[in-house]
C-alpha positions in Angstrom: -0.1 0.1 0.0 1.3 3.5 -0.9 1.0 6.4 1.4 -2.4 7.4 -0.3 -3.9 4.0 0.8 -4.0 2.4 -2.7 -2.6 -1.0 -3.0 0.2 -1.0 -5.4 1.5 -4.6 -4.9 0.2 -7.6 -3.4 2.0 -10.8 -2.4 -1.1 -12.5 -1.5 -1.1 -14.9 -4.8 2.6 -15.8 -4.3 1.9 -16.3 -0.5 -1.2 -18.6 -1.3 1.3 -20.8 -3.5 3.9 -21.1 -0.9 1.3 -22.1 1.7 0.5 -24.9 -0.6 4.1 -26.1 -0.4 4.1 -25.6 3.2 0.9 -27.9 3.5 2.5 -30.6 1.3 5.7 -30.7 3.4 3.9 -30.5 6.8 1.6 -33.4 5.8 4.4 -35.4 4.6 6.3 -34.9 8.0 3.0 -35.7 10.0 2.7 -38.8 7.9 6.2 -39.8 9.2 5.3 -39.0 12.8 7.2 -35.6 12.8 5.3 -32.8 14.5 6.4 -29.5 12.7 5.4 -26.4 10.9 7.2 -24.6 8.0 7.4 -21.3 6.3 8.5 -21.3 2.7 9.1 -19.3 -0.1 9.4 -19.8 -3.9 12.8 -18.4 -5.4 13.8 -17.6 -8.9 10.4 -17.5 -10.3 9.5 -15.8 -13.6 7.3 -12.8 -13.6 4.3 -13.6 -11.4 2.5 -10.2 -12.0 -0.6 -12.2 -13.6 -0.6 -15.1 -10.9 -3.9 -15.9 -9.6 -4.2 -16.8 -6.0 -6.6 -19.8 -6.8 -4.0 -21.5 -9.3 -3.2 -25.0 -8.7 0.4 -25.6 -7.4 1.3 -27.8 -10.1 0.1 -25.2 -12.8 2.2 -22.5 -10.7 5.3 -24.6 -10.8 5.0 -25.5 -14.6 4.2 -21.8 -15.5 6.4 -19.9 -13.2 9.3 -22.4 -12.9 10.7 -21.6 -9.4 14.3 -22.7 -9.2 13.8 -23.8 -5.8 11.7 -23.5 -2.6 13.3 -22.6 0.8 12.6 -21.6 4.1 12.1 -22.5 7.8 11.0 -25.6 9.5 10.3 -26.0 13.2 10.2 -29.5 14.5 8.9 -30.6 17.8 11.5 -32.5 20.0 10.5 -36.2 20.2 12.3 -39.5 20.5 10.1 -40.5 17.5 11.8 -38.1 15.2 14.1 -40.0 12.8 16.4 -39.3 9.9 14.7 -41.9 7.9 11.2 -40.1 8.5 12.6 -36.7 7.7 14.3 -37.8 4.6 11.2 -39.6 3.3 9.2 -36.4 3.9 11.5 -34.1 2.0 11.9 -36.7 -0.9 8.1 -37.0 -1.1 7.5 -33.5 -1.2 10.4 -32.9 -3.8 8.4 -35.3 -6.2 5.0 -33.6 -5.4 6.7 -30.1 -6.2 7.8 -31.7 -9.6 11.2 -32.1 -8.6 11.9 -28.6 -7.5 14.6 -28.5 -4.9 13.5 -28.0 -1.3 15.7 -26.6 1.5 15.0 -25.5 5.0 16.7 -24.1 8.0 15.6 -26.6 10.5 15.1 -25.8 14.2 14.4 -28.5 16.8 12.5 -27.0 19.6 12.1 -28.5 23.1 8.8 -30.3 23.5 7.9 -28.0 26.5 8.1 -24.8 24.5 7.0 -26.1 21.0 3.4 -25.0 21.4 4.3 -21.6 22.5 7.0 -21.1 19.8 4.6 -22.3 17.1 1.7 -19.9 18.1 4.2 -17.1 17.4 5.9 -18.8 14.3 2.6 -19.2 12.3 1.8 -15.6 12.6 5.0 -14.5 11.0 5.0 -13.2 7.4 8.7 -14.1 7.4 11.6 -15.1 9.8 15.2 -15.1 10.4 17.5 -17.4 12.2 18.1 -14.7 14.8 14.3 -14.9 15.7 15.1 -18.5 17.2 17.7 -17.2 19.6 15.5 -17.3 22.8 13.2 -20.0 21.6 14.6 -23.0 23.6 15.9 -24.6 20.8 17.9 -27.8 21.0 19.4 -28.1 17.6 19.4 -26.5 14.1 20.7 -27.5 10.9 20.2 -27.0 7.1 18.4 -29.6 5.2 17.7 -30.1 1.5 16.6 -32.4 -1.3 17.6 -32.0 -5.0 17.8 -34.3 -7.8 21.0 -35.4 -6.6 19.6 -36.4 -3.1 19.8 -35.3 0.2 22.5 -33.2 1.8 22.9 -35.1 5.2 22.5 -38.9 5.5 20.0 -40.5 7.9 22.4 -41.5 10.8 23.7 -38.0 11.0 20.1 -36.6 10.8 19.0 -39.0 13.8 21.9 -37.2 15.9 20.9 -33.7 14.8 17.1 -34.3 15.5 18.1 -35.2 19.1 20.2 -32.2 19.5 23.2 -34.3 19.5 25.0 -32.0 17.4 24.4 -28.2 16.7 25.0 -26.6 13.5 25.1 -22.9 13.8 22.9 -21.2 11.5 23.2 -17.7 12.9 
């Protein structure tokens, strides 16, 4: 909106597409027993000035050709979180996104703090790694899937998901 109250640009259609990506990833994680929420963005897309918010995600990807989707993933600490489940969720999401690379800064939040953190997180239009500084995190790392596969093997992921190693994202 400009200073005269006129809407000169709207990111709603793009945000609607990103929400569809988040829903796919969140569902695949939940199917694997991982409680999580995500905030993603499409990068490297062609001109989206004619993007319609009710467009199907598959049509969006075919038409606007995002180079990759990237964002933040907040995972609730649990003994049930496994590298295998995380890898499978990302690979399934990658396939559903027509083999568009998917990457995330992953933050594992202590079980007792997760609900409070998520209640704030889901209201954010954007987030940065520094937002997590005082959020009772037990670990963080970057995870991605591309046509070449994932960037971290399952056994290392098991350790990262338990907070056994911290990869500083600040």
